[in-house]
C-alpha positions in Angstrom: 150.9 -9.0 -50.7 149.9 -12.2 -52.6 146.2 -11.4 -51.8 146.6 -7.9 -53.1 148.1 -8.9 -56.4 145.8 -11.9 -57.2 143.5 -10.9 -60.1 140.8 -13.2 -58.7 140.6 -10.9 -55.7 139.6 -7.9 -57.8 136.0 -8.9 -57.3 136.5 -8.3 -53.6 137.9 -4.8 -54.2 135.0 -4.0 -56.5 132.5 -5.3 -53.9 134.1 -3.3 -51.1 134.1 -0.1 -53.3 130.5 -0.7 -54.3 129.4 -1.2 -50.7 131.2 2.0 -49.6 129.5 4.0 -52.4 126.1 2.7 -51.4 126.7 3.5 -47.8 127.8 7.0 -48.7 124.6 7.4 -50.8 122.5 6.1 -47.9 124.0 8.6 -45.4 123.5 11.5 -47.8 120.0 10.5 -48.6 119.1 9.9 -45.0 120.4 13.3 -43.9 118.2 15.1 -46.4 114.4 15.4 -46.6 113.5 14.6 -50.2 110.4 16.3 -51.4 108.3 13.5 -52.7 107.5 10.9 -50.0 106.6 8.1 -52.4 109.8 8.7 -54.4 111.9 8.7 -51.3 110.3 5.5 -50.1 111.0 3.6 -53.3 114.5 5.0 -53.4 115.0 3.7 -49.8 114.0 0.2 -51.1 116.6 0.6 -53.9 119.3 1.4 -51.4 118.3 -1.4 -49.1 118.4 -3.8 -52.1 121.8 -2.5 -53.2 123.2 -2.9 -49.7 122.0 -6.5 -49.5 123.3 -7.1 -53.0 126.7 -5.8 -52.3 127.0 -7.6 -48.9 126.0 -10.9 -50.6 128.4 -10.3 -53.5 131.2 -9.4 -51.1 130.7 -12.5 -49.0 130.5 -14.8 -52.1 133.8 -13.3 -53.5 135.5 -13.7 -50.2 134.2 -17.3 -49.8 135.6 -18.1 -53.2 139.0 -16.4 -52.7 139.8 -16.1 -49.0 140.7 -19.4 -47.3 139.7 -18.2 -43.8 136.2 -17.3 -45.0 135.9 -20.5 -47.1 136.8 -22.6 -44.1 134.4 -20.8 -41.7 131.2 -21.3 -43.8 129.7 -24.3 -45.5 129.0 -24.5 -49.2 125.3 -24.7 -48.5 125.5 -21.3 -46.8 127.4 -19.8 -49.7 124.7 -21.2 -52.0 122.0 -19.4 -50.1 124.0 -16.1 -50.2 124.6 -16.6 -53.9 120.8 -17.0 -54.6 120.1 -13.9 -52.4 122.7 -11.9 -54.5 121.0 -13.0 -57.8 117.5 -12.2 -56.4 118.6 -8.7 -55.3 120.3 -8.1 -58.7 117.2 -9.0 -60.7 114.9 -7.2 -58.3 116.8 -4.0 -59.0 115.2 -3.7 -62.4 111.7 -3.8 -61.0 112.5 -1.3 -58.3 114.1 1.0 -60.9 110.9 0.9 -62.9 108.9 1.9 -59.8 111.3 4.6 -59.1 111.0 6.0 -62.6 107.2 6.0 -62.3 107.5 7.9 -59.1 109.8 10.5 -60.7 107.2 11.1 -63.4 104.4 11.1 -60.7 102.6 8.2 -62.6 100.1 6.4 -60.5 99.2 2.8 -61.7 95.6 2.6 -60.4 94.4 -0.5 -62.3 95.1 -3.9 -60.6 95.8 -5.6 -64.0 98.4 -3.0 -64.8 100.1 -3.6 -61.5 100.0 -7.3 -62.1 101.6 -7.0 -65.5 104.4 -4.8 -64.1 105.0 -7.2 -61.3 104.8 -10.4 -63.3 108.4 -10.5 -64.5 109.5 -10.1 -60.9 107.3 -13.0 -59.8 109.0 -15.1 -62.5 112.5 -14.1 -61.2 111.5 -15.0 -57.7 110.2 -18.5 -58.7 113.2 -19.0 -61.0 115.8 -18.6 -58.2 113.8 -20.1 -55.4 113.4 -23.3 -57.5 117.1 -23.8 -57.1 116.5 -25.2 -53.6 114.4 -28.0 -54.9 115.5 -28.5 -58.5 118.4 -27.7 -60.9 116.1 -27.2 -63.9 117.0 -23.5 -64.4 120.5 -23.4 -62.9 123.0 -25.3 -60.8 125.8 -24.3 -58.4 129.1 -26.2 -59.2 131.6 -27.7 -56.8 133.6 -24.5 -56.4 130.5 -22.4 -55.6 129.7 -20.6 -58.9 126.2 -20.4 -60.3 125.7 -21.6 -63.9 122.5 -21.3 -65.9 121.2 -24.2 -67.9 120.6 -23.6 -71.6 118.1 -22.6 -72.9 115.8 -22.3 -69.9 118.3 -20.3 -68.0 118.1 -17.5 -70.6 114.4 -16.9 -69.6 115.6 -15.2 -66.3 116.9 -12.4 -68.5 113.2 -11.5 -69.1 113.1 -10.4 -65.5 115.8 -7.9 -66.2 115.5 -6.9 -69.8 111.8 -6.7 -70.2 111.7 -3.5 -68.1 114.2 -1.6 -70.3 111.8 -1.1 -73.3 109.2 0.1 -70.9 111.7 2.5 -69.4 112.6 3.8 -72.9 109.0 4.4 -73.7 108.5 6.4 -70.5 111.6 8.4 -71.2 110.5 9.3 -74.7 107.0 10.2 -73.6 107.7 12.1 -70.3 111.3 13.2 -70.2 110.6 16.5 -72.0 109.0 17.7 -68.7 112.3 17.7 -66.9 115.7 19.5 -67.2 118.4 18.3 -69.5 120.5 17.4 -66.5 117.8 15.0 -65.3 117.3 13.5 -68.7 121.0 12.7 -68.9 120.9 11.2 -65.4 118.1 8.8 -66.4 120.0 7.8 -69.5 123.2 7.2 -67.6 121.3 5.3 -64.8 119.9 2.7 -67.2 123.0 2.7 -69.4 125.1 1.7 -66.4 122.6 -1.1 -65.6 122.6 -2.3 -69.2 126.3 -2.2 -69.9 127.3 -4.0 -66.7 125.6 -7.3 -67.8 127.7 -7.8 -71.0 130.8 -6.5 -69.3 130.3 -9.1 -66.6 130.4 -11.9 -69.2 133.3 -10.4 -71.1 135.5 -9.8 -68.0 134.1 -12.8 -66.0 133.8 -10.4 -63.0 131.0 -11.1 -60.6 131.0 -7.6 -59.1 130.8 -5.2 -62.0 127.0 -5.2 -61.9 127.1 -4.3 -58.2 129.6 -1.5 -58.9 127.4 -0.1 -61.7 124.3 -0.2 -59.4 126.2 1.7 -56.7 127.3 4.4 -59.2 123.7 4.7 -60.4 122.4 5.2 -56.9 125.0 7.9 -56.1 124.0 9.7 -59.3 120.3 9.7 -58.2 121.3 11.1 -54.8 122.8 14.2 -56.5 120.0 14.7 -59.0 116.5 13.2 -58.3 117.0 12.9 -54.5 118.6 16.4 -54.2 116.1 18.4 -52.1 117.6 21.8 -52.8 116.0 21.9 -56.2 112.5 20.7 -55.1 112.3 22.1 -51.5 112.5 25.7 -50.5 114.8 25.8 -47.5 113.0 28.7 -45.8 109.4 27.7 -46.2 109.7 23.9 -46.3 107.4 24.0 -49.3 108.0 22.8 -52.8 109.9 25.1 -55.2 108.9 26.6 -58.5 110.8 23.7 -60.2 108.8 21.2 -58.3 105.6 22.9 -59.2 106.5 23.1 -62.9 107.6 19.5 -62.9 104.2 18.2 -61.5 102.1 20.5 -63.7 104.1 19.6 -66.8 103.8 15.8 -66.2 100.1 16.0 -65.3 99.6 17.8 -68.6 101.6 15.2 -70.6 99.4 12.5 -69.0 96.3 14.5 -69.9 95.0 14.6 -66.3 92.4 17.0 -65.0 93.5 19.1 -62.0 93.3 22.5 -60.5 96.1 24.8 -59.2 94.9 26.8 -56.2 97.1 29.8 -55.5 97.3 32.1 -52.5 99.1 35.4 -53.2 100.1 37.2 -50.1 100.2 41.0 -50.5 103.4 42.8 -49.5 105.0 39.6 -48.2 108.5 40.8 -49.3 108.0 44.1 -47.6 106.8 42.5 -44.4 109.7 40.1 -44.2 112.3 42.6 -45.4 114.9 43.4 -42.8 113.9 40.4 -40.7 116.4 37.7 -39.9 116.4 34.5 -41.9 115.2 32.6 -38.9 112.2 34.9 -38.4 111.2 34.8 -42.1 111.5 31.0 -42.1 109.3 30.8 -39.0 106.6 32.8 -40.7 106.8 30.9 -44.0 106.7 27.6 -42.2 103.6 28.6 -40.3 101.8 29.3 -43.6 103.2 26.1 -45.2 102.1 24.0 -42.3 98.5 25.4 -42.4 98.1 25.2 -46.1 99.3 21.6 -46.2 96.1 20.7 -44.3 94.2 21.8 -47.4 96.3 19.7 -49.8 95.0 16.3 -50.8 98.6 14.9 -51.1 100.3 17.0 -48.5 102.2 19.0 -51.1 102.4 22.8 -51.0 104.5 25.0 -53.2 106.1 28.5 -52.6 107.3 30.7 -55.4 109.5 33.8 -55.2 106.6 36.1 -56.2 104.9 35.6 -52.9 102.4 32.9 -53.8 101.7 29.6 -52.1 100.1 27.0 -54.4 98.3 23.7 -54.0 97.5 21.1 -56.7 94.1 19.4 -56.5 94.2 16.3 -58.8 91.0 15.2 -60.5 89.2 18.5 -59.5 87.9 21.3 -61.7 87.9 25.0 -60.5 84.1 24.9 -59.8 84.3 22.0 -57.4 82.9 22.4 -53.9 86.3 21.4 -52.6 87.9 24.5 -54.0 85.2 26.8 -52.6 85.6 25.1 -49.2 89.3 25.6 -49.2 89.0 29.2 -50.2 86.6 29.8 -47.3 88.8 28.1 -44.7 91.9 30.1 -45.9 90.0 33.3 -45.8 89.0 32.7 -42.2 92.5 31.8 -41.2 94.0 35.0 -42.7 91.7 37.1 -40.7 93.7 36.0 -37.7 97.3 37.0 -36.9 100.6 35.3 -37.8 103.8 35.4 -35.8 107.1 36.8 -37.0 109.9 37.5 -34.6 107.6 37.0 -31.6 105.3 39.8 -32.9 101.8 39.4 -34.5 101.3 40.5 -38.1 98.2 40.5 -40.3 98.6 39.2 -43.8 96.2 39.9 -46.7 95.6 37.0 -49.0 94.4 36.9 -52.6 93.2 33.5 -53.8 93.1 32.4 -57.5 92.5 29.2 -59.3 93.6 27.8 -62.6 92.0 24.8 -64.3 93.8 22.2 -66.4 93.6 21.3 -69.2 90.4 23.2 -70.1 91.7 26.6 -69.2 95.5 26.0 -69.6 97.0 23.2 -71.6 100.7 23.9 -71.7 103.4 24.7 -69.0 104.5 27.8 -70.9 101.0 29.2 -70.9 100.6 28.4 -67.2 103.7 30.5 -66.4 102.5 33.3 -68.7 99.0 33.3 -67.2 100.5 33.4 -63.7 102.4 36.6 -64.8 99.1 38.2 -65.8 97.5 37.1 -62.5 100.3 38.8 -60.5 99.5 42.0 -62.3 95.7 41.8 -62.0 95.2 40.3 -58.6 95.6 43.4 -56.4 93.0 45.3 -58.4 90.6 42.3 -58.5 87.6 42.6 -56.2 86.2 39.0 -56.4 86.7 36.4 -53.7 88.7 34.1 -56.0 90.3 35.2 -59.2 89.6 32.9 -62.2 91.4 32.7 -65.5 88.2 33.8 -67.2 88.4 37.1 -65.3 91.8 37.9 -67.0 92.4 39.7 -70.2 94.6 37.1 -71.9 95.5 39.4 -74.6 98.2 40.5 -72.2 99.7 37.0 -72.5 100.3 37.4 -76.3 101.4 41.0 -75.8 104.0 40.0 -73.2 105.3 37.3 -75.5 105.7 39.9 -78.2 107.5 42.3 -75.9 109.8 39.5 -74.7 110.8 38.9 -78.3 111.5 42.6 -78.9 113.5 43.0 -75.7 115.7 40.0 -76.5 116.8 41.5 -79.8 116.6 45.2 -78.8 120.4 45.7 -78.4 121.3 43.8 -81.5 118.7 45.6 -83.6 119.6 49.0 -82.2 116.2 49.7 -80.8 117.4 51.3 -77.6 118.3 55.0 -77.0 119.2 56.9 -73.9 117.2 60.1 -73.2 118.1 62.7 -70.7 115.8 64.7 -68.4 117.4 67.9 -67.0 117.2 68.5 -63.2 117.0 72.1 -62.1 118.9 73.6 -59.1 117.0 76.7 -57.8 120.0 78.0 -55.7 122.3 78.0 -58.7 119.6 78.9 -61.1 120.6 76.3 -63.7 120.4 72.7 -64.7 123.2 70.9 -62.8 122.3 67.3 -63.4 120.0 65.0 -65.4 118.6 61.5 -65.3 119.4 59.0 -67.9 116.2 57.3 -69.1 116.0 54.4 -71.5 113.7 54.5 -74.5 112.8 51.5 -76.8 111.4 52.2 -80.2 110.1 49.2 -82.2 109.5 49.7 -85.9 106.0 48.2 -85.6 104.8 49.1 -82.1 106.6 52.5 -81.8 107.8 53.6 -78.4 107.4 51.0 -75.6 107.3 52.4 -72.1 110.1 51.3 -69.7 107.3 50.3 -67.2 106.4 47.7 -69.8 109.7 46.4 -71.2 112.0 46.6 -68.1 110.1 44.0 -66.0 110.2 41.8 -69.1 114.0 42.4 -69.4 114.4 41.4 -65.7 112.5 38.2 -66.3 114.4 37.1 -69.4 117.8 38.2 -68.1 118.5 41.0 -70.6 118.4 43.7 -68.0 122.1 43.4 -67.1 123.1 43.9 -70.8 120.6 46.8 -71.2 121.8 48.6 -68.1 125.4 48.2 -69.2 124.4 49.8 -72.5 122.9 52.8 -70.6 126.0 53.3 -68.5 128.3 53.0 -71.5 126.2 55.6 -73.4 126.2 58.0 -70.5 130.0 57.8 -70.0 130.5 58.3 -73.7 128.2 61.3 -73.7 130.1 62.9 -70.7 133.5 62.1 -72.3 132.9 63.2 -75.9 130.5 66.2 -75.4 130.7 69.7 -74.0 128.0 69.0 -71.4 130.3 69.6 -68.4 131.5 72.9 -69.9 127.9 74.1 -69.9 127.1 73.4 -66.3 126.3 69.7 -66.1 127.8 68.3 -62.9 126.7 64.7 -62.9 124.3 62.3 -64.5 121.9 60.0 -62.6 121.9 56.4 -63.8 119.4 53.8 -62.6 120.5 50.5 -61.1 118.0 47.7 -61.0 118.0 45.2 -58.1 119.1 42.5 -60.5 122.2 44.6 -61.3 123.0 45.2 -57.6 123.1 41.5 -56.7 125.6 40.7 -59.4 129.0 39.9 -57.8 131.0 41.7 -60.5 128.8 44.8 -60.7 131.3 47.2 -59.0 134.2 46.0 -61.2 132.2 46.3 -64.4 131.0 49.9 -63.5 134.5 51.0 -62.6 135.9 49.4 -65.8 133.4 51.3 -68.0 134.1 54.6 -66.2 137.8 54.2 -66.5 137.4 53.4 -70.2 136.0 56.9 -70.8 138.0 58.7 -68.1 134.9 59.5 -66.0 135.5 61.0 -62.5 133.6 59.3 -59.6 131.5 62.5 -59.0 130.3 62.7 -62.6 127.9 59.7 -62.2 125.4 59.2 -59.5 123.6 55.8 -59.3 120.0 55.5 -58.3 118.8 52.6 -56.3 115.2 52.0 -55.3 113.7 51.9 -51.8 113.8 48.1 -52.1 117.3 48.5 -50.7 115.9 49.2 -47.3 114.0 45.9 -47.3 116.9 43.7 -46.5 118.7 43.1 -49.8 121.5 40.5 -50.1 125.1 40.9 -49.0 126.1 41.1 -52.6 124.3 44.4 -53.0 125.8 45.7 -49.8 129.3 44.8 -51.0 128.8 46.4 -54.4 127.5 49.7 -52.9 130.3 49.7 -50.3 133.0 49.2 -53.0 131.6 51.9 -55.3 131.2 54.3 -52.4 134.8 53.7 -51.4 135.7 54.9 -54.9 133.9 58.2 -54.3 130.7 57.3 -56.3 127.5 58.7 -54.9 124.0 57.1 -54.7 120.5 58.4 -54.8 117.3 56.7 -53.5 114.8 56.7 -56.3 111.0 56.9 -55.8 111.4 57.6 -52.1 108.1 57.4 -50.2 106.5 54.7 -52.3 107.8 51.7 -50.3 107.5 50.6 -46.8 110.7 51.7 -45.2 111.0 52.6 -41.5 112.0 56.3 -41.5 114.3 55.6 -38.5 116.5 53.6 -40.9 116.9 56.4 -43.4 120.0 57.8 -41.7 121.9 54.6 -42.1 121.3 54.3 -45.9 124.4 54.9 -48.1 122.8 57.6 -50.2 123.6 61.2 -50.7 120.3 62.2 -52.4 116.7 61.2 -51.8 114.4 61.6 -54.8 110.9 62.4 -53.6 108.5 60.4 -55.7 106.1 62.2 -58.0 103.1 60.6 -56.2 104.2 62.4 -53.0 104.7 65.6 -54.8 101.3 65.5 -56.7 99.3 64.4 -53.7 100.8 67.3 -51.7 98.8 69.7 -53.8 95.5 67.8 -53.4 95.0 68.2 -49.7 96.5 70.2 -46.8 97.2 66.9 -44.9 99.3 65.5 -47.8 101.1 68.8 -48.1 102.1 68.6 -44.4 103.2 65.0 -44.9 105.6 66.2 -47.7 106.9 69.0 -45.6 107.8 66.7 -42.7 109.4 64.2 -45.0 111.6 67.0 -46.4 112.5 68.2 -42.9 113.6 64.8 -41.8 115.8 64.2 -44.8 117.3 67.7 -44.6 118.0 67.2 -40.9 120.1 64.2 -41.8 122.3 66.3 -44.1 120.9 64.7 -47.3 119.9 66.4 -50.6 116.5 66.2 -52.1 115.2 66.0 -55.7 111.5 66.5 -56.1 110.2 64.5 -59.1 107.1 65.1 -61.1 106.8 68.9 -60.9 104.4 69.9 -63.7 103.3 73.5 -62.9 104.8 76.8 -61.9 102.8 76.8 -58.6 104.2 73.4 -57.7 107.7 74.5 -58.5 107.4 77.6 -56.2 106.0 75.5 -53.3 108.7 72.9 -53.7 111.4 75.6 -53.6 109.7 77.1 -50.6 109.8 73.9 -48.6 113.5 73.5 -49.2 114.0 70.9 -52.0 117.5 71.2 -53.5 116.7 70.1 -57.0 113.6 69.8 -59.1 112.8 67.4 -61.9 109.6 67.4 -64.0 107.8 68.4 -67.1 107.5 72.0 -66.0 111.2 72.5 -66.6 111.9 69.9 -69.3 110.8 66.5 -70.7 113.2 63.7 -71.4 115.0 64.3 -74.7 117.6 62.7 -77.0 121.3 63.4 -76.4 121.7 66.0 -79.2 118.6 67.9 -78.0 119.7 67.7 -74.4 123.1 69.2 -75.2 121.5 72.0 -77.1 119.1 72.5 -74.1 122.1 73.0 -71.8 123.8 75.5 -74.1 120.7 77.6 -74.3 119.6 77.5 -70.7 122.8 77.3 -68.6 124.3 80.8 -69.3 
């Protein structure tokens, strides 16, 4: 009890707590595979130094305050441990600087620069080792405490404090390339190191520095050493964040380098429906192979189906790039394995040179967006930035700005395209289609602005606007009295994976008193490619409320027809490309007939899209399609015109 209440023993408690925190950090870090090997190695040295620091500090505190320990060990042994503790404490500053350099991927290649960086640490080493032969810098008193001699003892502070201005310089110059969270983490890390020194003198506690070090290390474990942000769990490659971080820092340091990308055609379709284990197996095969091409062993995988390598000090015309492209081309002519089956993958290589072709991170991401659009129609072996029409980059930036303010500026309007039912001889439904009219650019196609809305996150608000407009139209107009049975509303994949989608839809429908059968939601064929459980849950919840679904653009994806029967849809919308091609050749016509037969045999309804002529309409009716949508009957029109259309045509 006396031991527990003695304030002199608080150092022991701090030392024990510090040691436990460091051990927890060690276990967490050891159980994860950090992305950057050099960074992980230096961090390992920091943990080792911290463990030794805390063990030495704990022993010294116990030797000073616990009689059993004091009696068991000689003062000379305590003196050695005390010097070890001080060495570890002052070495932490040097290791922290190396760690910061590794975070920013800064390589010190000049010997004289390395010598300057290490010089304060050499002085610290000489300073404390001199204590075994001289008391010029410090002495250890009779009770076992270390005291610095004035003024020469102050010089050891150089070994600790001289690194902080350098750290501040690096932070100001390079921190803008990382997230706010990581910027704050670096500030807190060095703040804890700095504040612990004056606190130690004010409180006369010998273990506050050790405690601050332990907290700093734990902070790093959950930020810079957190592999989930920098390593893709499925492929084992670096993430988009890791790629952006390296590209951004290389640009800040004005380094020359080349990014070599390998876009794999239809990768999502090939892996769709496969188990996570099977997908991971395939992606890891690709990662392992491409790592052999990388100079530093790093490979990145982005969610658009591209694997990327960074070649430092290399321009896009270098023989190394040409050699890598040739080797990759040969490998992709062979098969890969997924779920114990062989698959063939089609690769499309591209290269981006820095800083001559691209000089900012934002432009890099914009150019990659243009590459993704151009690469499939490109017929060269390796796509170059010079092959692109970079006017699209500026155009996309302009569209992004328009989309972000479209709702606030009232630029959006819902149009309605009537859908004809031959059996009933009237227009029983319609599709709600979004239109965007900019005062300067005029009408902007949904095919242009909707992908932008998905990228900048506005698609959820825009789709909510469409549903609200549709429900308001049904509730406040006489459309239902003139034969309209339901309205088809598109749901994007982004919508479908939102956890609260079903609740939001039901809330909007209840707001306007809309019955479940008055709205039919269209999902794309992507659903059959193994979409997340969130999408499954949303569709299941809405279906349970009596809401029906259609599969839009059916026939354009890569679905297995055997799976059609299990899809939770009432209507299949036959894509206009299938309809149009059916009238171009007899073979294509037979393909359409057989697709219709399969769908009808499953008890599903069919809407044929893109019908533009009377002959097409007659043939579509003859093969058994339930509903027809296309310019032959009506184009998309504003609400007022659509309502008038129903009054005139649905007698």
